[in-house]
N, C-alpha and C positions, 0 to 999 in steps of 0.2 A: 758726816754732816748731823744736827741734830737739832730734834724740831721740840723749843721749849711748850708749856701750856703752863697758867696757871689756874691754878683754881683756891676758895675761902677766903674772898672778902662775900662783905657786907656791910649789914647793916649794927654797929655799936653804938653803945652810950657813951660816954668819958669814965674813963676811970675800967676801960672795960680791956678783951683781951680776944685778939683773934690770931691765928695759926693758917697762914697762907703756904702754898705748897707748890711748886712746881717742878714739873714730871715733864723730861726730857725723853725722846725716843734715840736714840744711839749705840753705837756696844762700846765709841773710846768715852761716852759722858767722865769718866773717874779725871780724863785729861782735862778738861773745862774748868777754867775761873768762871764760877757761878756767880752774878752780880744782880741785886734786888735794885731799882730804882721807883723811883713813884713820879708823878706830875699830878698838881690841883692846876684848878682853873683857872685862865690867864699867868699861868708860870712856865718857868724851863723844869724840862725833869733835869729832876736833880738822886745822884747817886747816894741811896740810902746803907747797903751794905756790900761787901764782896766776900766771900772764901772762896780760897785757891784749889787746884789740884791738891796738893798735901796738907789742906786743913786748917791755914795759915785765914785767920777774918779779921774786917775794919770793918770800923762801921762811920756814921756819919755823926757831928757831933748833937746834933739835933734829937740824937736817937738813942745815943749810950748811956745802957742802962737798965733800957726801957727794950729794945731789939736785940734779937737773937739770931744771925744765920747758924745754918748747919748743913749740915749732908746725910746723906744716905745712898752709896754709889749701890749698895747692891738692888736698891730700889728705884736707882737713876735720877734721883729725888732732892731736891732741894727745901731748906724750911726758911720761914721768916718768922718764928714766936713775935708778935704785938703785945705788949703789956702796958698800963697805963696809959692809955691811949687819949691822944687830945685829941680836941677840934680842928687843929692847923694837919694834924696826922692825916684829913681828909684826901685824899685823892685817887688817880690810878695806876695801880702798882705791877711792872713789868718785872719780866724774869729778862737776864741778858746772860747768853753764853759763848764762854773767847777762848779763843786754842788759835796762837801764830796769828794769821791777819784774819782770821775770822770768825765773825759776827750773830750770833742769832737771837733774836728776839720772840719771847712773845707777843698774844695780842692783851694782853696785861687782864687786871680785877679788878673791882671798882672797892672801896673799903671807902665807907661814913663813918665821921664818928659826931655822933648829934645825942641829944635830947629829946 
């Protein structure tokens, strides 16, 4: 079992950058697929980016070229580097750990992009 906890959210101006981190307890973190999701007010939660246990990555069309997901298994942490932020990136960002039939969500961190 892992327990993800997100950090790094905040208020940033359009065009700015933030790096989110998701720290997860547990000795087999490296075996989990890690996802970043986001949910804007009044909208459904959407998948932003994924990184597998082997390090393969994928991201949504809306963030390709701007967001980068990475992981540091030695620190049990996954990151989301967000550049060229837009107001429409404003949302609560969640981290999810998945392995076999198990799914573990973090409580989320707020990202607000506004001038």
